[in-house]
N, CA, C, O and the ligand as a Tripos MOL2 file, in Angstrom:
@<TRIPOS>MOLECULE
protein
  277   275    70     0     0
PROTEIN
NO_CHARGES

@<TRIPOS>ATOM
      1 N          70.1450   79.6160  134.6560 N.3       1 MET1
      2 CA         71.4990   79.6090  134.0930 C.3       1 MET1
      3 C          71.6050   78.5630  132.9830 C.2       1 MET1
      4 O          71.7380   77.3660  133.2380 O.2       1 MET1
      5 N          71.5460   79.0230  131.8210 N.am      2 ALA2
      6 CA         71.6310   78.0890  130.7070 C.3       2 ALA2
      7 C          73.0540   78.0520  130.1740 C.2       2 ALA2
      8 O          73.6370   79.0710  129.8040 O.2       2 ALA2
      9 N          73.5760   76.8660  130.1490 N.am      3 GLY3
     10 CA         74.9320   76.7300  129.6210 C.3       3 GLY3
     11 C          74.9140   76.8210  128.1020 C.2       3 GLY3
     12 O          74.7270   75.8280  127.3990 O.2       3 GLY3
     13 N          75.1130   78.0350  127.6220 N.am      4 GLY4
     14 CA         75.0640   78.2090  126.1670 C.3       4 GLY4
     15 C          76.3320   77.7120  125.4980 C.2       4 GLY4
     16 O          77.3940   78.3330  125.5530 O.2       4 GLY4
     17 N          76.1730   76.6040  124.8890 N.am      5 ASN5
     18 CA         77.3350   76.0650  124.1900 C.3       5 ASN5
     19 C          77.2190   76.3720  122.6980 C.2       5 ASN5
     20 O          76.3380   75.8610  122.0070 O.2       5 ASN5
     21 N          78.0880   77.1810  122.2430 N.am      6 CYS6
     22 CA         78.0220   77.5800  120.8380 C.3       6 CYS6
     23 C          79.1760   76.9810  120.0250 C.2       6 CYS6
     24 O          80.2590   77.5530  119.9010 O.2       6 CYS6
     25 N          78.8900   75.8380  119.4970 N.am      7 PRO7
     26 CA         79.9290   75.2470  118.6570 C.3       7 PRO7
     27 C          80.0400   76.0030  117.3390 C.2       7 PRO7
     28 O          79.0420   76.2270  116.6550 O.2       7 PRO7
     29 N          81.2260   76.3810  117.0010 N.am      8 MET8
     30 CA         81.4030   77.0800  115.7310 C.3       8 MET8
     31 C          82.2920   76.2560  114.8050 C.2       8 MET8
     32 O          83.5210   76.3220  114.8430 O.2       8 MET8
     33 N          81.6260   75.5000  113.9990 N.am      9 PRO9
     34 CA         82.4010   74.6760  113.0620 C.3       9 PRO9
     35 C          83.1130   75.5440  112.0280 C.2       9 PRO9
     36 O          82.4920   76.2920  111.2720 O.2       9 PRO9
     37 N          84.3750   75.4210  112.0250 N.am     10 ILE10
     38 CA         85.1350   76.1780  111.0270 C.3      10 ILE10
     39 C          85.4570   75.2730  109.8440 C.2      10 ILE10
     40 O          86.2060   74.3020  109.9470 O.2      10 ILE10
     41 N          84.8660   75.6330  108.7400 N.am     11 ARG11
     42 CA         85.0770   74.7840  107.5680 C.3      11 ARG11
     43 C          86.1530   75.3650  106.6620 C.2      11 ARG11
     44 O          86.0060   76.4350  106.0700 O.2      11 ARG11
     45 N          87.1930   74.6380  106.5870 N.am     12 MET12
     46 CA         88.2630   75.0820  105.7050 C.3      12 MET12
     47 C          88.1140   74.3900  104.3570 C.2      12 MET12
     48 O          87.8660   73.1860  104.2840 O.2      12 MET12
     49 N          88.2650   75.1530  103.3150 N.am     13 PRO13
     50 CA         88.2540   74.5270  101.9860 C.3      13 PRO13
     51 C          89.4020   73.5360  101.8860 C.2      13 PRO13
     52 O          90.5390   73.8370  102.2490 O.2      13 PRO13
     53 N          89.0820   72.3600  101.3910 N.am     14 GLU14
     54 CA         90.0970   71.3140  101.4490 C.3      14 GLU14
     55 C          91.2160   71.5120  100.4480 C.2      14 GLU14
     56 O          92.3950   71.3660  100.7690 O.2      14 GLU14
     57 N          90.8290   71.8420   99.2430 N.am     15 SER15
     58 CA         91.8820   71.9850   98.2390 C.3      15 SER15
     59 C          92.0210   73.4480   97.8190 C.2      15 SER15
     60 O          91.7540   73.8320   96.6800 O.2      15 SER15
     61 N          92.4410   74.2220   98.7750 N.am     16 GLU16
     62 CA         92.7150   75.6240   98.4570 C.3      16 GLU16
     63 C          94.0660   75.6810   97.7630 C.2      16 GLU16
     64 O          95.0980   75.3880   98.3680 O.2      16 GLU16
     65 N          94.0530   76.0490   96.5260 N.am     17 GLU17
     66 CA         95.3110   76.0380   95.7890 C.3      17 GLU17
     67 C          96.2250   77.1410   96.2810 C.2      17 GLU17
     68 O          95.8680   78.3190   96.2990 O.2      17 GLU17
     69 N          97.3830   76.7330   96.6690 N.am     18 VAL18
     70 CA         98.3270   77.7230   97.1940 C.3      18 VAL18
     71 C          99.1280   78.3000   96.0340 C.2      18 VAL18
     72 O         100.2620   77.9060   95.7610 O.2      18 VAL18
     73 N          98.4980   79.2290   95.3830 N.am     19 MET19
     74 CA         99.1270   79.8300   94.2130 C.3      19 MET19
     75 C          99.8820   81.1090   94.5720 C.2      19 MET19
     76 O         100.9200   81.4270   93.9910 O.2      19 MET19
     77 N          99.3370   81.8230   95.5330 N.am     20 ASP20
     78 CA         99.8740   83.1430   95.8370 C.3      20 ASP20
     79 C         101.3780   83.1230   96.1000 C.2      20 ASP20
     80 O         102.1370   83.9550   95.6050 O.2      20 ASP20
     81 N         101.7640   82.1520   96.8870 N.am     21 GLU21
     82 CA        103.1750   82.0660   97.2270 C.3      21 GLU21
     83 C         104.0300   81.9390   95.9740 C.2      21 GLU21
     84 O         105.0500   82.6110   95.8180 O.2      21 GLU21
     85 N         103.5850   81.0620   95.0930 N.am     22 ASN22
     86 CA        104.3130   80.8820   93.8490 C.3      22 ASN22
     87 C         104.2750   82.1330   92.9910 C.2      22 ASN22
     88 O         105.2850   82.5490   92.4230 O.2      22 ASN22
     89 N         103.0940   82.7240   92.9080 N.am     23 CYS23
     90 CA        102.9350   83.9030   92.0740 C.3      23 CYS23
     91 C         103.8680   85.0190   92.5260 C.2      23 CYS23
     92 O         104.4990   85.6830   91.7050 O.2      23 CYS23
     93 N         103.9490   85.2180   93.8320 N.am     24 LEU24
     94 CA        104.8130   86.2700   94.3360 C.3      24 LEU24
     95 C         106.2540   86.0200   93.9240 C.2      24 LEU24
     96 O         106.9920   86.9340   93.5560 O.2      24 LEU24
     97 N         106.6220   84.7590   93.9970 N.am     25 ARG25
     98 CA        107.9980   84.4330   93.6310 C.3      25 ARG25
     99 C         108.2250   84.6340   92.1360 C.2      25 ARG25
    100 O         109.2510   85.1630   91.7100 O.2      25 ARG25
    101 N         107.2460   84.2000   91.3590 N.am     26 ILE26
    102 CA        107.3760   84.2920   89.9150 C.3      26 ILE26
    103 C         107.3340   85.7340   89.4470 C.2      26 ILE26
    104 O         108.0670   86.1270   88.5390 O.2      26 ILE26
    105 N         106.4790   86.5120   90.0690 N.am     27 LYS27
    106 CA        106.3540   87.9130   89.6660 C.3      27 LYS27
    107 C         107.6790   88.6420   89.8040 C.2      27 LYS27
    108 O         108.0220   89.5140   89.0050 O.2      27 LYS27
    109 N         108.4100   88.2610   90.8350 N.am     28 LYS28
    110 CA        109.7090   88.8940   91.0300 C.3      28 LYS28
    111 C         110.6930   88.4920   89.9400 C.2      28 LYS28
    112 O         111.6390   89.2160   89.6310 O.2      28 LYS28
    113 N         110.4460   87.3220   89.3670 N.am     29 LEU29
    114 CA        111.3730   86.8150   88.3550 C.3      29 LEU29
    115 C         110.9960   87.2480   86.9440 C.2      29 LEU29
    116 O         111.8050   87.1620   86.0210 O.2      29 LEU29
    117 N         109.7440   87.7190   86.7840 N.am     30 LEU30
    118 CA        109.2500   87.9960   85.4310 C.3      30 LEU30
    119 C         110.0930   89.0370   84.6990 C.2      30 LEU30
    120 O         110.3720   88.8900   83.5080 O.2      30 LEU30
    121 N         110.4940   90.0770   85.4060 N.am     31 ASP31
    122 CA        111.3080   91.1100   84.7720 C.3      31 ASP31
    123 C         112.6020   90.5230   84.2280 C.2      31 ASP31
    124 O         112.9920   90.7550   83.0840 O.2      31 ASP31
    125 N         113.2440   89.7620   85.0860 N.am     32 LEU32
    126 CA        114.5010   89.1400   84.6800 C.3      32 LEU32
    127 C         114.2710   88.1020   83.5900 C.2      32 LEU32
    128 O         115.1080   87.8920   82.7120 O.2      32 LEU32
    129 N         113.1040   87.4560   83.6760 N.am     33 TYR33
    130 CA        112.7570   86.4510   82.6660 C.3      33 TYR33
    131 C         112.6630   87.0970   81.2900 C.2      33 TYR33
    132 O         113.1580   86.5740   80.2920 O.2      33 TYR33
    133 N         112.0120   88.2450   81.2770 N.am     34 ARG34
    134 CA        111.8730   88.9820   80.0150 C.3      34 ARG34
    135 C         113.2290   89.3590   79.4520 C.2      34 ARG34
    136 O         113.4530   89.3570   78.2420 O.2      34 ARG34
    137 N         114.1230   89.6820   80.3670 N.am     35 GLU35
    138 CA        115.4470   90.1220   79.9370 C.3      35 GLU35
    139 C         116.3930   88.9520   79.6980 C.2      35 GLU35
    140 O         117.5400   89.1260   79.2880 O.2      35 GLU35
    141 N         115.8840   87.7690   79.9650 N.am     36 GLY36
    142 CA        116.6900   86.5750   79.7460 C.3      36 GLY36
    143 C         117.8550   86.4760   80.7080 C.2      36 GLY36
    144 O         118.9170   85.9580   80.3630 O.2      36 GLY36
    145 N         117.6520   86.9710   81.9080 N.am     37 LYS37
    146 CA        118.7380   87.0100   82.8690 C.3      37 LYS37
    147 C         118.6270   85.9410   83.9490 C.2      37 LYS37
    148 O         119.3860   85.9290   84.9170 O.2      37 LYS37
    149 N         117.6700   85.0500   83.7610 N.am     38 LEU38
    150 CA        117.4940   84.0150   84.7760 C.3      38 LEU38
    151 C         118.4290   82.8420   84.5220 C.2      38 LEU38
    152 O         118.8780   82.6030   83.4010 O.2      38 LEU38
    153 N         118.7020   82.1320   85.5850 N.am     39 THR39
    154 CA        119.4300   80.8820   85.4220 C.3      39 THR39
    155 C         118.4760   79.8530   84.8260 C.2      39 THR39
    156 O         117.2630   80.0600   84.7880 O.2      39 THR39
    157 N         119.0350   78.7550   84.3670 N.am     40 ASP40
    158 CA        118.1950   77.7100   83.7770 C.3      40 ASP40
    159 C         117.1470   77.2220   84.7560 C.2      40 ASP40
    160 O         115.9980   76.9720   84.3940 O.2      40 ASP40
    161 N         117.5650   77.0910   85.9990 N.am     41 VAL41
    162 CA        116.6460   76.6080   87.0270 C.3      41 VAL41
    163 C         115.5130   77.5990   87.2480 C.2      41 VAL41
    164 O         114.3450   77.2170   87.3300 O.2      41 VAL41
    165 N         115.8690   78.8670   87.3420 N.am     42 GLN42
    166 CA        114.8460   79.8940   87.5580 C.3      42 GLN42
    167 C         113.9100   79.9850   86.3590 C.2      42 GLN42
    168 O         112.6990   80.1540   86.5070 O.2      42 GLN42
    169 N         114.4910   79.8720   85.1790 N.am     43 LYS43
    170 CA        113.6990   79.9590   83.9600 C.3      43 LYS43
    171 C         112.6950   78.8150   83.8920 C.2      43 LYS43
    172 O         111.5300   79.0100   83.5460 O.2      43 LYS43
    173 N         113.1650   77.6260   84.2280 N.am     44 ALA44
    174 CA        112.2830   76.4650   84.2460 C.3      44 ALA44
    175 C         111.1870   76.6650   85.2820 C.2      44 ALA44
    176 O         110.0370   76.2780   85.0750 O.2      44 ALA44
    177 N         111.5610   77.2710   86.3900 N.am     45 ASP45
    178 CA        110.6100   77.5420   87.4570 C.3      45 ASP45
    179 C         109.5030   78.4610   86.9400 C.2      45 ASP45
    180 O         108.3180   78.1970   87.1430 O.2      45 ASP45
    181 N         109.8970   79.5200   86.2830 N.am     46 VAL46
    182 CA        108.9330   80.4750   85.7270 C.3      46 VAL46
    183 C         108.0720   79.8160   84.6580 C.2      46 VAL46
    184 O         106.8480   79.9500   84.6620 O.2      46 VAL46
    185 N         108.7160   79.1120   83.7540 N.am     47 GLU47
    186 CA        107.9700   78.5280   82.6440 C.3      47 GLU47
    187 C         106.9840   77.4750   83.1260 C.2      47 GLU47
    188 O         105.8810   77.3490   82.5930 O.2      47 GLU47
    189 N         107.3880   76.7310   84.1260 N.am     48 TYR48
    190 CA        106.4740   75.7350   84.6700 C.3      48 TYR48
    191 C         105.2680   76.4080   85.3160 C.2      48 TYR48
    192 O         104.1350   75.9440   85.1870 O.2      48 TYR48
    193 N         105.5330   77.5000   86.0070 N.am     49 HIS49
    194 CA        104.4410   78.2140   86.6530 C.3      49 HIS49
    195 C         103.5100   78.8350   85.6170 C.2      49 HIS49
    196 O         102.2940   78.8690   85.8070 O.2      49 HIS49
    197 N         104.0830   79.3210   84.5310 N.am     50 LEU50
    198 CA        103.2590   79.9400   83.4940 C.3      50 LEU50
    199 C         102.3000   78.9310   82.8700 C.2      50 LEU50
    200 O         101.2400   79.2960   82.3590 O.2      50 LEU50
    201 N         102.6870   77.6610   82.9190 N.am     51 LEU51
    202 CA        101.8180   76.6230   82.3610 C.3      51 LEU51
    203 C         100.5210   76.5040   83.1490 C.2      51 LEU51
    204 O          99.4740   76.1490   82.6080 O.2      51 LEU51
    205 N         100.6140   76.8050   84.4200 N.am     52 VAL52
    206 CA         99.4540   76.5840   85.2850 C.3      52 VAL52
    207 C          98.8190   77.8740   85.7750 C.2      52 VAL52
    208 O          97.8070   77.8460   86.4740 O.2      52 VAL52
    209 N          99.4160   79.0140   85.4080 N.am     53 CYS53
    210 CA         98.9170   80.2580   85.9620 C.3      53 CYS53
    211 C          98.7030   81.3290   84.8970 C.2      53 CYS53
    212 O          99.6250   82.0690   84.5550 O.2      53 CYS53
    213 N          97.4960   81.4030   84.3830 N.am     54 PRO54
    214 CA         97.1470   82.3970   83.3600 C.3      54 PRO54
    215 C          97.4080   83.8210   83.8370 C.2      54 PRO54
    216 O          97.7240   84.7120   83.0490 O.2      54 PRO54
    217 N          97.2690   84.0080   85.1330 N.am     55 GLU55
    218 CA         97.4490   85.3520   85.6710 C.3      55 GLU55
    219 C          98.8720   85.8480   85.4530 C.2      55 GLU55
    220 O          99.0970   87.0090   85.1090 O.2      55 GLU55
    221 N          99.8130   84.9610   85.6560 N.am     56 CYS56
    222 CA        101.2080   85.3430   85.4870 C.3      56 CYS56
    223 C         101.5720   85.4690   84.0100 C.2      56 CYS56
    224 O         102.4270   86.2750   83.6420 O.2      56 CYS56
    225 N         100.9230   84.6740   83.1750 N.am     57 ILE57
    226 CA        101.1170   84.8360   81.7340 C.3      57 ILE57
    227 C         100.6490   86.2240   81.3310 C.2      57 ILE57
    228 O         101.2880   86.9140   80.5370 O.2      57 ILE57
    229 N          99.5230   86.6080   81.8990 N.am     58 PHE58
    230 CA         98.9790   87.9310   81.6300 C.3      58 PHE58
    231 C          99.9620   89.0120   82.0610 C.2      58 PHE58
    232 O         100.2110   89.9760   81.3370 O.2      58 PHE58
    233 N         100.5050   88.8280   83.2400 N.am     59 LEU59
    234 CA        101.4690   89.8010   83.7410 C.3      59 LEU59
    235 C         102.7020   89.8710   82.8460 C.2      59 LEU59
    236 O         103.2750   90.9350   82.6150 O.2      59 LEU59
    237 N         103.0800   88.7190   82.3610 N.am     60 LEU60
    238 CA        104.2630   88.6620   81.5140 C.3      60 LEU60
    239 C         104.0390   89.4060   80.2100 C.2      60 LEU60
    240 O         104.9310   90.0890   79.7070 O.2      60 LEU60
    241 N         102.8340   89.2640   79.6690 N.am     61 THR61
    242 CA        102.5450   89.8690   78.3790 C.3      61 THR61
    243 C         102.0340   91.2960   78.5190 C.2      61 THR61
    244 O         101.9340   92.0370   77.5410 O.2      61 THR61
    245 N         101.7160   91.6630   79.7500 N.am     62 LEU62
    246 CA        101.1330   92.9710   80.0010 C.3      62 LEU62
    247 C         102.1060   94.1010   79.6680 C.2      62 LEU62
    248 O         101.7630   95.0620   78.9800 O.2      62 LEU62
    249 N         103.3010   93.9580   80.1680 N.am     63 VAL63
    250 CA        104.3100   94.9890   79.9440 C.3      63 VAL63
    251 C         104.9650   94.7660   78.5790 C.2      63 VAL63
    252 O         105.4940   93.6890   78.3020 O.2      63 VAL63
    253 N         104.9250   95.7650   77.7560 N.am     64 PRO64
    254 CA        105.5640   95.6510   76.4530 C.3      64 PRO64
    255 C         107.0640   95.4650   76.6230 C.2      64 PRO64
    256 O         107.7130   96.1800   77.3860 O.2      64 PRO64
    257 N         107.5890   94.5100   75.9110 N.am     65 SER65
    258 CA        109.0110   94.2560   76.0580 C.3      65 SER65
    259 C         109.8140   95.3680   75.4140 C.2      65 SER65
    260 O         109.7200   95.6310   74.2150 O.2      65 SER65
    261 N         110.5980   96.0030   76.2470 N.am     66 LEU66
    262 CA        111.4280   97.0870   75.7490 C.3      66 LEU66
    263 C         112.7770   96.5220   75.3640 C.2      66 LEU66
    264 O         113.6990   96.4330   76.1750 O.2      66 LEU66
    265 N         112.8620   96.1480   74.1170 N.am     67 SER67
    266 CA        114.1440   95.5920   73.6890 C.3      67 SER67
    267 C         114.8750   96.5800   72.8030 C.2      67 SER67
    268 O         114.5410   96.7520   71.6310 O.2      67 SER67
    269 N         115.8640   97.2200   73.3730 N.am     68 PRO68
    270 CA        116.6750   98.1720   72.6060 C.3      68 PRO68
    271 C         117.4520   97.4500   71.5290 C.2      68 PRO68
    272 O         118.0960   96.4330   71.7850 O.2      68 PRO68
    273 N         117.3860   97.9750   70.3400 N.am     69 GLU69
    274 CA        118.0610   97.2620   69.2680 C.3      69 GLU69
    275 C         119.3300   97.9750   68.8340 C.2      69 GLU69
    276 O         120.0250   97.5050   67.9330 O.2      69 GLU69
    277 ZN        101.1050   82.9760   88.9950 Zn       70 ZN70
@<TRIPOS>BOND
     1     1     2 1
     2     2     3 1
     3     3     4 2
     4     3     5 am
     5     5     6 1
     6     6     7 1
     7     7     8 2
     8     7     9 am
     9     9    10 1
    10    10    11 1
    11    11    12 2
    12    11    13 am
    13    13    14 1
    14    14    15 1
    15    15    16 2
    16    15    17 am
    17    17    18 1
    18    18    19 1
    19    19    20 2
    20    19    21 am
    21    21    22 1
    22    22    23 1
    23    23    24 2
    24    23    25 am
    25    25    26 1
    26    26    27 1
    27    27    28 2
    28    27    29 am
    29    29    30 1
    30    30    31 1
    31    31    32 2
    32    31    33 am
    33    33    34 1
    34    34    35 1
    35    35    36 2
    36    35    37 am
    37    37    38 1
    38    38    39 1
    39    39    40 2
    40    39    41 am
    41    41    42 1
    42    42    43 1
    43    43    44 2
    44    43    45 am
    45    45    46 1
    46    46    47 1
    47    47    48 2
    48    47    49 am
    49    49    50 1
    50    50    51 1
    51    51    52 2
    52    51    53 am
    53    53    54 1
    54    54    55 1
    55    55    56 2
    56    55    57 am
    57    57    58 1
    58    58    59 1
    59    59    60 2
    60    59    61 am
    61    61    62 1
    62    62    63 1
    63    63    64 2
    64    63    65 am
    65    65    66 1
    66    66    67 1
    67    67    68 2
    68    67    69 am
    69    69    70 1
    70    70    71 1
    71    71    72 2
    72    71    73 am
    73    73    74 1
    74    74    75 1
    75    75    76 2
    76    75    77 am
    77    77    78 1
    78    78    79 1
    79    79    80 2
    80    79    81 am
    81    81    82 1
    82    82    83 1
    83    83    84 2
    84    83    85 am
    85    85    86 1
    86    86    87 1
    87    87    88 2
    88    87    89 am
    89    89    90 1
    90    90    91 1
    91    91    92 2
    92    91    93 am
    93    93    94 1
    94    94    95 1
    95    95    96 2
    96    95    97 am
    97    97    98 1
    98    98    99 1
    99    99   100 2
   100    99   101 am
   101   101   102 1
   102   102   103 1
   103   103   104 2
   104   103   105 am
   105   105   106 1
   106   106   107 1
   107   107   108 2
   108   107   109 am
   109   109   110 1
   110   110   111 1
   111   111   112 2
   112   111   113 am
   113   113   114 1
   114   114   115 1
   115   115   116 2
   116   115   117 am
   117   117   118 1
   118   118   119 1
   119   119   120 2
   120   119   121 am
   121   121   122 1
   122   122   123 1
   123   123   124 2
   124   123   125 am
   125   125   126 1
   126   126   127 1
   127   127   128 2
   128   127   129 am
   129   129   130 1
   130   130   131 1
   131   131   132 2
   132   131   133 am
   133   133   134 1
   134   134   135 1
   135   135   136 2
   136   135   137 am
   137   137   138 1
   138   138   139 1
   139   139   140 2
   140   139   141 am
   141   141   142 1
   142   142   143 1
   143   143   144 2
   144   143   145 am
   145   145   146 1
   146   146   147 1
   147   147   148 2
   148   147   149 am
   149   149   150 1
   150   150   151 1
   151   151   152 2
   152   151   153 am
   153   153   154 1
   154   154   155 1
   155   155   156 2
   156   155   157 am
   157   157   158 1
   158   158   159 1
   159   159   160 2
   160   159   161 am
   161   161   162 1
   162   162   163 1
   163   163   164 2
   164   163   165 am
   165   165   166 1
   166   166   167 1
   167   167   168 2
   168   167   169 am
   169   169   170 1
   170   170   171 1
   171   171   172 2
   172   171   173 am
   173   173   174 1
   174   174   175 1
   175   175   176 2
   176   175   177 am
   177   177   178 1
   178   178   179 1
   179   179   180 2
   180   179   181 am
   181   181   182 1
   182   182   183 1
   183   183   184 2
   184   183   185 am
   185   185   186 1
   186   186   187 1
   187   187   188 2
   188   187   189 am
   189   189   190 1
   190   190   191 1
   191   191   192 2
   192   191   193 am
   193   193   194 1
   194   194   195 1
   195   195   196 2
   196   195   197 am
   197   197   198 1
   198   198   199 1
   199   199   200 2
   200   199   201 am
   201   201   202 1
   202   202   203 1
   203   203   204 2
   204   203   205 am
   205   205   206 1
   206   206   207 1
   207   207   208 2
   208   207   209 am
   209   209   210 1
   210   210   211 1
   211   211   212 2
   212   211   213 am
   213   213   214 1
   214   214   215 1
   215   215   216 2
   216   215   217 am
   217   217   218 1
   218   218   219 1
   219   219   220 2
   220   219   221 am
   221   221   222 1
   222   222   223 1
   223   223   224 2
   224   223   225 am
   225   225   226 1
   226   226   227 1
   227   227   228 2
   228   227   229 am
   229   229   230 1
   230   230   231 1
   231   231   232 2
   232   231   233 am
   233   233   234 1
   234   234   235 1
   235   235   236 2
   236   235   237 am
   237   237   238 1
   238   238   239 1
   239   239   240 2
   240   239   241 am
   241   241   242 1
   242   242   243 1
   243   243   244 2
   244   243   245 am
   245   245   246 1
   246   246   247 1
   247   247   248 2
   248   247   249 am
   249   249   250 1
   250   250   251 1
   251   251   252 2
   252   251   253 am
   253   253   254 1
   254   254   255 1
   255   255   256 2
   256   255   257 am
   257   257   258 1
   258   258   259 1
   259   259   260 2
   260   259   261 am
   261   261   262 1
   262   262   263 1
   263   263   264 2
   264   263   265 am
   265   265   266 1
   266   266   267 1
   267   267   268 2
   268   267   269 am
   269   269   270 1
   270   270   271 1
   271   271   272 2
   272   271   273 am
   273   273   274 1
   274   274   275 1
   275   275   276 2
@<TRIPOS>SUBSTRUCTURE
     1 MET1         2 RESIDUE 1 A MET
     2 ALA2         6 RESIDUE 1 A ALA
     3 GLY3        10 RESIDUE 1 A GLY
     4 GLY4        14 RESIDUE 1 A GLY
     5 ASN5        18 RESIDUE 1 A ASN
     6 CYS6        22 RESIDUE 1 A CYS
     7 PRO7        26 RESIDUE 1 A PRO
     8 MET8        30 RESIDUE 1 A MET
     9 PRO9        34 RESIDUE 1 A PRO
    10 ILE10       38 RESIDUE 1 A ILE
    11 ARG11       42 RESIDUE 1 A ARG
    12 MET12       46 RESIDUE 1 A MET
    13 PRO13       50 RESIDUE 1 A PRO
    14 GLU14       54 RESIDUE 1 A GLU
    15 SER15       58 RESIDUE 1 A SER
    16 GLU16       62 RESIDUE 1 A GLU
    17 GLU17       66 RESIDUE 1 A GLU
    18 VAL18       70 RESIDUE 1 A VAL
    19 MET19       74 RESIDUE 1 A MET
    20 ASP20       78 RESIDUE 1 A ASP
    21 GLU21       82 RESIDUE 1 A GLU
    22 ASN22       86 RESIDUE 1 A ASN
    23 CYS23       90 RESIDUE 1 A CYS
    24 LEU24       94 RESIDUE 1 A LEU
    25 ARG25       98 RESIDUE 1 A ARG
    26 ILE26      102 RESIDUE 1 A ILE
    27 LYS27      106 RESIDUE 1 A LYS
    28 LYS28      110 RESIDUE 1 A LYS
    29 LEU29      114 RESIDUE 1 A LEU
    30 LEU30      118 RESIDUE 1 A LEU
    31 ASP31      122 RESIDUE 1 A ASP
    32 LEU32      126 RESIDUE 1 A LEU
    33 TYR33      130 RESIDUE 1 A TYR
    34 ARG34      134 RESIDUE 1 A ARG
    35 GLU35      138 RESIDUE 1 A GLU
    36 GLY36      142 RESIDUE 1 A GLY
    37 LYS37      146 RESIDUE 1 A LYS
    38 LEU38      150 RESIDUE 1 A LEU
    39 THR39      154 RESIDUE 1 A THR
    40 ASP40      158 RESIDUE 1 A ASP
    41 VAL41      162 RESIDUE 1 A VAL
    42 GLN42      166 RESIDUE 1 A GLN
    43 LYS43      170 RESIDUE 1 A LYS
    44 ALA44      174 RESIDUE 1 A ALA
    45 ASP45      178 RESIDUE 1 A ASP
    46 VAL46      182 RESIDUE 1 A VAL
    47 GLU47      186 RESIDUE 1 A GLU
    48 TYR48      190 RESIDUE 1 A TYR
    49 HIS49      194 RESIDUE 1 A HIS
    50 LEU50      198 RESIDUE 1 A LEU
    51 LEU51      202 RESIDUE 1 A LEU
    52 VAL52      206 RESIDUE 1 A VAL
    53 CYS53      210 RESIDUE 1 A CYS
    54 PRO54      214 RESIDUE 1 A PRO
    55 GLU55      218 RESIDUE 1 A GLU
    56 CYS56      222 RESIDUE 1 A CYS
    57 ILE57      226 RESIDUE 1 A ILE
    58 PHE58      230 RESIDUE 1 A PHE
    59 LEU59      234 RESIDUE 1 A LEU
    60 LEU60      238 RESIDUE 1 A LEU
    61 THR61      242 RESIDUE 1 A THR
    62 LEU62      246 RESIDUE 1 A LEU
    63 VAL63      250 RESIDUE 1 A VAL
    64 PRO64      254 RESIDUE 1 A PRO
    65 SER65      258 RESIDUE 1 A SER
    66 LEU66      262 RESIDUE 1 A LEU
    67 SER67      266 RESIDUE 1 A SER
    68 PRO68      270 RESIDUE 1 A PRO
    69 GLU69      274 RESIDUE 1 A GLU
    70 ZN70       277 GROUP 0 **** ****
C-alpha cells in the first residue's frame, strides 16, 4: 500500500491583466461613444480605456461611422 501523494502545484500567473471586464463594459459604450451620447464620465471612461487597449480602438474604428448629414 503506497500512499501516493500527488501534489499538484497550481501556478497562477501573477500579473494577469484583467482587461476583459473593462473591454466588455467599453464595448457596450462604443456605439454610444460614436454617436456622442455618453456622459462626460462615460466618455472619459472610454477614452481612458482606449489609451491602453488597442483592441477596443480597433473595434471603434472597425465600424464605419454612419453619420447622416
Ligand atoms: Zn478594451
